[in-house]
C-alpha positions in Angstrom: 12.1 -0.5 3.2 13.8 -3.1 1.5 15.1 -2.0 -2.1 16.8 -4.7 -3.6 14.9 -8.0 -4.5 16.7 -11.3 -6.0 14.9 -14.0 -7.3 16.5 -17.7 -7.8 14.8 -20.0 -10.3 16.0 -23.1 -11.9 16.1 -22.0 -15.4 14.6 -18.5 -16.2 14.9 -19.3 -20.2 12.4 -22.1 -19.9 8.8 -21.5 -21.0 6.4 -22.1 -18.2 4.2 -20.5 -15.7 6.9 -19.8 -12.8 9.2 -18.0 -15.7 6.1 -16.1 -16.7 5.3 -15.1 -12.9 8.8 -14.1 -12.3 9.0 -11.9 -15.0 5.8 -10.3 -14.7 6.4 -9.6 -10.9 10.1 -8.4 -11.6 8.8 -5.8 -14.0 6.0 -4.7 -11.5 8.9 -4.3 -8.8 11.0 -2.6 -11.0 8.4 0.2 -12.0 7.6 0.6 -8.0 11.3 1.4 -7.3 12.9 -1.8 -6.4 16.0 -3.1 -7.9 15.7 -6.3 -9.0 17.7 -9.2 -10.0 16.9 -13.0 -11.1 19.5 -15.5 -10.5 19.0 -18.5 -13.1 20.6 -21.7 -11.4 21.0 -24.3 -14.2 21.2 -22.2 -17.3 24.7 -21.0 -18.5 23.1 -18.2 -21.1 20.1 -16.9 -22.7 17.0 -14.5 -21.8 13.6 -15.1 -20.7 10.9 -15.9 -23.2 8.5 -13.3 -21.6 8.7 -9.5 -21.8 11.5 -8.4 -19.0 12.3 -5.0 -18.0 16.0 -4.6 -19.2 16.6 -2.9 -16.1 16.1 -6.4 -14.3 19.6 -7.7 -14.3 20.0 -11.7 -15.1 22.6 -13.8 -13.7 23.4 -17.5 -14.8 25.1 -19.9 -12.4 25.5 -22.4 -14.7 24.8 -25.4 -12.0 24.7 -28.7 -14.1 21.3 -30.2 -14.0 22.8 -33.7 -13.7 24.1 -32.8 -10.0 20.8 -31.5 -8.6 20.1 -34.7 -6.7 23.4 -34.8 -5.2 22.2 -32.8 -2.2 25.5 -32.3 -0.3 27.0 -30.8 -3.7 24.0 -28.2 -4.2 23.9 -27.4 -0.7 27.5 -26.5 -0.6 27.3 -24.6 -4.0 24.0 -22.6 -2.7 26.0 -22.1 0.6 28.6 -20.0 -1.4 26.0 -18.2 -3.4 24.4 -17.2 -0.1 27.5 -15.9 1.2 27.9 -13.7 -2.0 24.4 -12.6 -2.2 23.9 -11.2 1.6 25.6 -7.9 0.4 23.7 -7.9 -2.9 20.1 -7.9 -1.9 17.4 -7.5 1.0 15.0 -10.0 -0.1 15.7 -13.4 -1.6 12.4 -15.0 -3.2 12.8 -18.8 -4.1 10.6 -20.5 -6.6 11.1 -24.1 -6.2 11.3 -26.4 -3.1 14.3 -28.4 -4.0 16.2 -24.8 -4.2 14.4 -23.5 -1.4 15.3 -26.4 1.2 19.4 -26.2 0.9 19.0 -22.5 1.2 16.8 -22.4 4.3 19.1 -24.9 5.8 22.0 -22.3 5.7 19.6 -19.4 6.2 22.3 -18.0 8.6 24.7 -17.2 6.0 22.3 -14.5 4.2 21.4 -11.4 6.4 18.2 -10.4 4.3 14.7 -11.8 4.6 14.1 -15.4 2.7 10.4 -15.5 1.0 9.6 -18.7 -0.5 6.9 -19.4 -3.1 5.3 -22.4 -3.8 3.9 -23.0 -7.5 2.8 -26.8 -7.3 -0.1 -28.6 -5.8 0.5 -30.5 -2.2 -0.9 -33.6 -4.1 1.5 -33.5 -7.0 4.5 -34.1 -4.2 5.5 -37.3 -2.9 5.3 -38.1 0.7 8.5 -37.7 1.6 8.8 -34.1 -0.2 5.5 -33.1 1.3 7.0 -33.7 4.8 10.3 -31.9 3.9 8.3 -29.0 2.2 6.4 -28.4 5.6 9.6 -28.4 7.8 11.7 -26.3 5.9 9.2 -24.0 4.9 8.7 -23.2 8.5 12.1 -21.6 8.6 11.2 -19.3 5.8 10.3 -15.6 6.7 7.2 -15.9 4.6 5.8 -18.6 2.5 3.7 -17.2 -0.3 1.0 -19.8 -1.5 -1.3 -19.2 -4.7 -4.7 -20.4 -3.2 -6.7 -20.5 0.3 -6.5 -24.2 -0.2 -2.8 -24.4 -0.2 -3.2 -22.1 2.5 -4.9 -24.5 4.8 -2.6 -27.2 4.0 0.3 -25.8 5.0 -1.0 -24.2 7.9 -2.2 -28.0 9.2 1.2 -29.2 8.6 2.7 -26.6 10.8 3.9 -23.6 8.6 2.7 -20.4 10.5 0.8 -17.8 8.6 1.2 -18.6 5.0 0.1 -15.7 2.8 -2.1 -16.2 -0.4 -1.2 -14.0 -3.2 -2.4 -15.3 -6.4 -0.9 -15.1 -9.8 -1.2 -11.8 -11.9 -2.7 -11.4 -15.2 -0.9 -8.4 -17.1 -2.5 -8.2 -20.3 -6.1 -7.7 -21.0 -7.0 -7.1 -24.7 -8.8 -3.9 -25.4 -12.0 -6.3 -26.7 -13.3 -9.6 -25.6 -13.0 -12.5 -28.1 -15.6 -12.6 -30.7 -16.5 -16.5 -29.9 -17.6 -16.9 -33.6 -15.2 -19.5 -34.6 -15.5 -23.2 -34.4 -12.1 -23.6 -32.6 -11.5 -24.8 -29.0 -7.9 -24.9 -27.9 -5.9 -25.9 -25.0 -2.3 -25.7 -24.0 0.7 -26.1 -21.6 3.8 -28.7 -21.2 3.1 -32.0 -22.8 3.3 -34.0 -19.5 1.3 -36.3 -17.8 0.0 -34.0 -15.0 -1.7 -32.0 -17.9 -4.0 -34.8 -19.0 -4.1 -34.1 -22.7 -4.9 -37.8 -23.0 -7.9 -37.5 -21.2 -8.8 -34.6 -23.3 -8.3 -36.4 -26.6 -10.4 -39.5 -25.1 -13.2 -37.0 -24.5 -13.2 -35.9 -28.1 -13.3 -39.4 -29.2 -16.7 -40.2 -27.4 -18.2 -37.4 -29.0 -16.3 -37.5 -32.2 -19.9 -38.1 -34.4 -21.3 -34.8 -32.9 -17.9 -32.7 -32.7 -17.6 -31.3 -36.3 -17.3 -28.7 -37.8 -15.5 -27.9 -34.4 -11.9 -28.4 -33.9 -9.3 -28.7 -31.0 -5.8 -27.5 -31.0 -3.6 -28.2 -28.5 -0.3 -25.9 -28.1 2.6 -27.3 -26.4 5.9 -29.5 -26.4 7.0 -32.1 -24.0 7.6 -35.6 -23.5 4.3 -36.9 -24.0 4.2 -35.5 -27.5 4.4 -38.7 -29.6 2.2 -40.7 -27.3 -0.6 -38.0 -27.6 -0.2 -37.8 -31.5 -0.6 -41.7 -31.5 -3.6 -41.3 -29.6 -5.2 -39.0 -31.9 -4.3 -41.7 -34.9 -5.8 -44.5 -32.7 -9.2 -42.6 -32.3 -9.2 -41.8 -35.7 -9.3 -37.9 -34.7 -7.1 -36.4 -37.3 -9.5 -34.0 -38.8 -11.0 -33.0 -35.4 -8.0 -32.8 -33.0 -4.2 -31.4 -33.9 -0.8 -30.6 -31.5 1.0 -27.7 -32.6 4.2 -26.4 -30.9 4.1 -23.7 -28.4 3.6 -20.4 -29.9 4.6 -16.9 -29.4 1.2 -15.8 -30.5 -0.7 -17.4 -27.8 -2.9 -13.9 -27.3 -3.8 -14.0 -30.7 -4.9 -17.9 -30.6 -6.6 -17.2 -27.6 -8.7 -14.4 -29.1 -9.4 -16.0 -32.1 -10.8 -19.2 -30.5 -14.1 -19.9 -29.1 -13.2 -22.0 -25.7 -10.3 -22.8 -23.6 -10.2 -26.5 -22.3 -8.2 -27.5 -19.0 -7.7 -31.2 -18.7 -5.2 -31.3 -15.9 -4.7 -33.7 -13.3 -3.8 -31.1 -10.9 -3.2 -27.2 -11.2 -1.4 -25.0 -8.8 -2.7 -22.0 -10.6 -3.1 -22.0 -14.2 -2.0 -18.9 -15.7 -3.1 -19.9 -18.8 -6.6 -20.1 -17.6 -6.3 -16.3 -16.3 -5.2 -15.2 -20.0 -8.2 -17.4 -21.6 -10.6 -15.6 -19.3 -8.9 -12.1 -20.0 -9.8 -12.6 -23.2 -13.3 -13.2 -22.6 -12.9 -16.7 -23.2 -15.2 -19.4 -21.7 -12.9 -22.1 -19.8 -14.1 -25.7 -19.4 -12.0 -27.7 -16.6 -11.9 -30.7 -14.8 -12.5 -30.0 -11.0 -9.5 -28.5 -9.7 -9.4 -26.5 -6.3 -7.7 -23.3 -7.6 -10.1 -23.0 -10.4 -13.0 -23.4 -7.9 -11.4 -20.2 -6.1 -11.2 -18.4 -9.4 -14.8 -19.1 -10.1 -16.1 -18.5 -6.7 -20.0 -18.5 -6.8 -20.2 -17.3 -9.9 -20.7 -20.8 -11.9 -18.9 -18.6 -14.7 -16.5 -21.8 -15.4 -17.7 -25.1 -16.9 -16.4 -27.7 -14.5 -16.6 -31.6 -15.1 -15.9 -34.3 -12.4 -12.3 -34.6 -11.6 -10.9 -37.8 -13.9 -14.5 -38.3 -15.4 -14.0 -38.5 -19.1 -17.3 -38.9 -19.8 -18.4 -35.9 -17.8 -15.7 -33.7 -19.8 -16.9 -34.9 -23.2 -20.7 -34.2 -22.1 -19.7 -30.7 -21.0 -17.7 -30.1 -24.2 -20.6 -31.3 -26.2 -23.1 -29.1 -24.5 -21.0 -26.3 -24.8 -20.4 -26.4 -28.5 -24.3 -26.9 -28.9 -25.2 -23.8 -27.4 -26.6 -20.9 -29.4 -24.4 -18.2 -28.0 -21.4 -17.9 -25.6 -21.3 -14.0 -25.2 -22.8 -13.8 -21.8 -20.2 -16.6 -20.5 -17.7 -14.7 -22.3 -18.5 -11.2 -20.6 -18.7 -12.9 -17.1 -15.0 -14.7 -17.8 -13.7 -11.3 -18.6 -14.9 -10.1 -15.1 -13.4 -12.9 -13.2 -9.9 -12.3 -14.7 -10.1 -8.8 -13.6 -9.8 -9.9 -10.1 -6.4 -10.9 -10.7 -5.0 -7.7 -12.3 -1.5 -6.3 -11.7 -3.2 -3.4 -9.6 -5.3 -5.6 -7.3 -2.5 -8.5 -6.6 0.5 -6.4 -6.8 -0.5 -4.2 -4.0 -0.3 -7.6 -2.0 3.0 -8.0 -2.8 4.3 -4.5 -2.2 2.7 -4.9 1.4 4.5 -8.2 1.8 7.8 -6.8 0.6 7.3 -3.6 2.3 6.8 -5.3 5.7 
């Protein structure tokens, strides 16, 4: 059985879903007898934002972000990495297609198995990138996707037997959120794909009925100033605020009464699982991965994708309800399907094979 695992990511010191997943799984692998190493391509120093077993080693390669588009240079750089890595690990796991592609082009330089993980939606890629992904992922020993929807897409485009292993939720509070506040929250990178502009617009449509409720969006990113301007333009200063990413997100989730996802697309939103684990009802645009999480339970409150008025109506109906406890309890049960015990076994089976 393979005992040495190396992850290669773009920058393990960033705050994001991939970095969280890599740390969670690294801890799990280490606890199950594997020797785990994280290789961070673009960083020169630093530690992960998320908790990491001190036995997991980190190596910073310091490859400049400015040179990412130089495909030949990146290929040569990763080729040298593979030559060195071939005696250091039995399994190499990639997390980004732009790293996976030059590695798979030179697969013969590495004697171990290569597992590629795909964390983005098919729709989020350009047409050229979709073609390249489907071509090069065929060379991997295994492609891991997060949803059955993604599995069907890659099978349709010639990738044999992609395996579905969803993300893991590792923290379950001892008690569910009391849901007795008038606070709704949302969070993530402040980028266009997250659709926070549409969320602000939805609150604007119901602002006369929204108070005494309040919405806080937690995150940082290039859309910050535009979103703040949008709040001012719609005179929502008393109803909506944007706060920096917080280290106390679990505390914020537990104190809130609902979580909103306004994204234009999500591969598998970790923050949704964290909200559900807190017993926090989730209101979301229609996203395939969230549909899969919800199954046939109708626990999640789902609005038509891109329909701001429908999202506004769903939010208004939610805040008008007398009680949210039953939905909160159902939310907690959904999150249990993605526990470390259940999902981790799938990873151990895959690696063990």
